[in-house]
N, C-alpha and C positions, 0 to 999 in steps of 0.2 A: 306090753302096753296095756295098762289097766284102764278100763272105761267105766266112768261113774255116771249115774243118772241124777241130774239136778232138776227137780220138777219135771218138765217135759223135755228138757234139753240134756244131751249127752256131752260129757267133757272128758278129756284125757290129758295127762302130762306127757309130752313127747320130747325126746332129746335129739338135737341136731348138732353137727359140727359146724364151725364157722364156714368151712369150705362148702359144705352141703347147702347152707343158706345162700352163700354167694352164687353158687351155681343155679339155684332156684331163681334168684333175682335176675341173673343174666338171661335166663331162658323165659322170663315173664311168668314164672309160676309163683311169684311172691308179690302180692299187691300191697303197697304201702300207702299210708296216709300222707298228708302234706309234710314235707321235710323242712326242718329248721336247721340250716347249715351251721349256725353258731353253736347250737347244742350238740350237733354231730361232731364238730371239731373238739369240743370239750370232752365228750365221752371217749372219742378215739384217743385223745391224749392220755386220759386216765388209763385206758387199756394198755397203750404202748409203754407208759411209765411203770406199770405194775405186773405185766404179764410174765416177765422172766422170773419174778419172785412168786408167781402163782397166787397173787393176792388181788383177784378181781371179784367183786361181789355185786351181782345184779339181780333184781327180781325177775321172775319169769316174763317172757314176752306173752302177750295175750292175742290169740288169733282165732279165726273161725274158718270152717270149711266152706268154700264157695260152691262146692258140689261134692257128691259122693258121701261116703259114710266112714266113721271111725272103725267100723267092723272090718273094713277092707285093709286095715293095717296102717303103717306109718304114712301119713298124708304126703302126697307129692306136690300139692298146691295149697297155698294158704293166703288168706286175706288178713293183714295185721290190724288188730283193733287198737292195742296200746303197746308202744315200744318201737315205734317207727325210727326214732332217733338212735336208739340202741342198736336196732337192726342195721341201719345204714352204717353206723360206726363199725360194727363187726364185719360187714361185708366189704368195707373199703380198706380193710387191713392189708389186703394184697398190694394195693397201689402204694401204701405207705412203706411196705416191706421192700418193694422194687426200688423206691427212692432211696431207702436207707442202705441197701446192699450195693447201690451204685455210687454211694457217697465217697468222697476223698478222705473223709474222716474215718480212721481205722476203728475207733470206738463205736461210731454209728454203724459202720459196716458189720462189725461183730454182732452188735445188737440185732441188726436186720436179719442176719443168717440164723441167729438163735430163734427169732420170731418165726422165720420161714419153716423151720423144722417143728415148731410147736403148734403151728396154725391148725393142723389137722386134729390136734388133741384138744383144742378149745371147744368145749361143749356148752350148748345153750338150751335151757329149758323153755319149752313153749307150751302154754296151757291152751289147748285147742277145744273150741266149742263146736258142736254140730247142731244144726237146726235153727240158728239165729237168723232173723230177718235183718236187713240193713238198718231198719229203725231201731231194733233191739241192740244191734252192735253199736250204733251211735250213742244210745242211752248208756250202755255199759262203759263206753269210753268217757262220757261225761261224769258218770258216777265214780269211776276209778280216779279221776283227776280232780274232783271237787269234794268228795266225801271223806277222804282220808285225813287223819289228823297230822298236822305238820310237827316234825320233831322240834322240841324247844331248843332255843339257842344254847342254854346251859348244857344240855345233853350233847349237842353237836360239838361243842368245845371239849367237854369231858371225855367223850368216847372216840375222838378222832386220833388214832394212833400214828397217823402218817404226818400230821401237820405239826411241825415244831412249835409254831407260834401258839396254837391252841393248847398243846401240852404244857408249854412254859407258863402260859396264862393260868392254867389250872393249878400248877405247883406254886406259883407266886401267891395266888389267892388263898391256897390252903395253908401256906406257911407264914404269911406276914400278918401278925396280930393287929398292928395298927391299921392296916388296910381294911381288915374286917370291921374294926371300930368305925372307920370312915364310911364304910358301907359301899357295896357293889350291887346294883340292880341286876338281878339274874335273868329276867325274862324279856324286858323291853330293850329295844336297841338304843334308846336314849332316855334320859331322865327329864321329867317335866318340872321346870322351876316355876315358882319357889316351893311348891308343895312337896316334891320328892327331895328328901334330905340326904340321899345316898351321894357319895362323891362322884361316882361315874357308873355307867352301865357296863355289863360284861363285854359287850362288843367294843366299847370305848377303851376298856382296860386292855383288850386284845390288840387294839391299834397301837397303844403305847408300848406294849410288849414287843410288837413287830418293829417299832422304831429302834429299840435297843438291840434287835437281832439283825435287821436289814438296813438300818439307817433311814427308813422311810415309814411314814404312817400308811399302812396298807391293810386292806381287808382280805387280800388273796391268801391262798394256802401256800405254805412253804414246806416242801418235802425235806425230810431229814436225811442228810448224808452221814457217813460214819464220822466225819470230822465234826459235823454239827452236834452229834450225840456226845462226843467227847467234850465239847464246849458248853453243853447244856447247863451244867452247874455254874459255870462262869456267867452265863446270861442271867440266870436266876439271881446270883449274888449281886450283879451290877444293877439289875432292876430293883432289887430289894434295897440297895444302897440309895438309889434315887428316891424311893418312897420314904426311907429313913430321914433323908434330908428334907423332903417335902413336909413331913409332919413336924420337923423342927421349925420350919418357916411358919406353919399354922397348925394348931392342934387338930388331931384326927377326929375328935369328937364333934367339932363344929365346922370343919372345912367344907362339908357338903351343904351347909346351910346358906343358900343364896341370899337370904335376908341379911347375912353378916359378911360372908366371904366371897370375894370375886373369883377365888380359885375354884369355886363351884361351877364356874363357866368353863365348859370344855375347850372352847377356842383358846383361852388363856392357859389352861392346864396343859394342853397338847403343845402349845408354843413353848412353855417352860421345859417340857421334856425334850423338844427339838433343840432348844438353846443348850441344855445340859449335855447333849450328846453330839452336838454339831461338829463335824469334821473328824470324828473319832473311829469311824468304821474300820479302818485298817491299822489302828494302833494296838499295842500289846494290852492285855487285860489290866495290868497294873496301872498303865498310863490312863486308860479309860476310867477306871475307878477313882484315881486321884483327881482327874480333871472334873469329873461329875461332882465330886465332893466340893472341890474348890469353887466351881461355878455356882453351885447352889448356895454355899455359905456366903458367897459374895453378894447375895440378894437379901441378906438378913435385915438390912435397913429398910426394905420396901414395906409399905403399909398396904396389905392385901385386902383391906376392908372394902366392901362393895360401894360404900358411899363416897369414895375418893374421886375427885374430879378428873384425875388423870385418865380414867377409863373412857370418858366421853370424848377424848381426843382420838380414839380409834373408831373405825366404822362400826356402827351399830344402830339400834333403834330402841325407843321407849315403848314398852308393851305392858298389857295387863292392867288390872284395876289398881295395883300398887305403883304403877308407872315406873317400874324398874328398867334400868338400861341393860340391854342384851347385846353383847358383842356379836358381830356378824361372822358366820363361819365361811370364809372364802380365802383365797390365796393372798389377796391384798392385805386383809386384816392380819392374817397369819404372819406374813413377812414383816409387817409393821411391828407386831408384838415381839417377834424374835429379835428384831433390830433394837427395840427399846430395852429388852432384857439384856442384850449384849452390852448396851451402853450403861445400864444400871449395875451390871456385874463387873464393869471395868475391863471388858475384853476388847 
């Protein structure tokens, strides 16, 4: 254990096993901050989903010595400054393993026993400070959780190797030239109309990609199974086909211009994607592609100009100095738009 002096405070990086930490918590030698049960469940699920592949990545827990000195060796008692939810998730693994090993599902049972034998090998890095007052510890907690720079949306999507939707989104954006012309806002979660002329934001593109993979517009992560990886190229081809047909309906260069194009409205654009893929989740790839092409081409007669009166028949509101009509983003409007597209497409 190497001890470093930071100003007048000592600190050291100490390694504990998950079992050691669980024992410390049971015996009252581990003091935690307020627990957020929702966050704990998410972290524990992340651990359980990835522990057998040994792909768990967590920053060190930050703690302080409530008494004693780092010179006395590996601390037997700690007060957690930052990492309470991670600590709770790690120390609750034993209860999850007990439930899994007692399951009637053989796959769940096997996973539970695998986790049981690995649990003592799970190591956690804890950065321990000596000599902090409670006031200093509280300030350190605030600084750690407010001063750090948030990872940009584009990097979260680009670097996420486990989430099929993010990876597929990245590949579609990289390979589809007309989509690049139409424009994708890389940092903001939404585009502000009419000033922003990009067709959609990266998060909106990810939602459309999710639709063609899962059948639902979703923001959640989708883990890649071996079967998913084999189908990845088909997903990309199907999504690219939809975009090809979209830019046949309206030129890529101006489709994101809300002063001209109603397809710059995400409620309409997402409804169009839902209509094109409706009921195809379990069909063969060839059927999916042919149906998407047919449905999109069946809308070639529609005038997508923003000034068409048809748009005002859907729930929305007039906003801004230019008094443009904005479709409302809710289930009622979405269902009405999909129904209208179905009617216009002859379905």
